[in-house]
N, C-alpha and C positions, 0 to 999 in steps of 0.2 A: 405619697402614693396617689395615683389618679383613680378615678371611678372605675375605669375599665379593668385595671389590675385587681382592684378589690372585688369586683364582680366575678372575675375568673377564679380568684382564690376561694371565695364563698361557694361558688358553684361546684368547684372541684371538691371542696370539703364535704358538701352535701352529697355529692356523687359517691365519695368514698364511704361516708356514713351509711348510705343506702346499701352499698355492697357489703359492708360489715353486717348489717341487719340480714341481708339475703343469705350470707354464709352461715349465720347463726340460727337459721330456721325459718325465716320468712321466704319460702321458696317461690312464692308467687311473684317476687320482684326480680328473679334471675333473668327471665326472658326480656322484659322491657329494659333492663340495665345492660343486657348484652348487645342490644341493637346498635347503640352508638359506637361501641367498640368494634363491632363487625364492620360497620360503615367506614370507620376511620381506617381500619386495616385494608379494606377494599380500595379506598381512595389512595392510600399510601402505596399499595401494590401497583395501581394504575400509573401513578407518577413515576415509580421506579421502572416500570415497563417502558414508558415514554422516554425516560432518560437512557435506558438500555438501547432502545431503537434509534436514538439520536433525534427524536422529535423535539422541537422547541415550541414553547407556548406562544400563541399569537394573541395580540390584543383584539378584542371584539370590535367589529366595525358595524355600526347601525346605519342603515340607509332609510331615512324617514321620507324620502321623496315620494314613494308610492302612497303613503298615508296622506301626504299633503294634497296630492292630485285627487284622491278619492273624496276628500272633505270638500273640495271646491264644487 
C-alpha cells in the first residue's frame, strides 16, 4: 500500500470516529463535520448539472506573457 492510500484510510477512519462521537452526544462536532459533506454534495451536484447540460471540462490555460512584460 502506498502512503496516499494509507493517509486516505486513516483520515476516513478518523472522520467516522468523530461522527460516532457526535452522534453519541458531542453535539458541538456536528456543524464542523457537516461542512465537508455539504461541500462534497454541492460539487457533485454541480458536476452532474454540467454533465446534464452537456458541458465538457476544459484544461486551464495560463498566459504568463502579461507578467513577464510587467517585470521588465
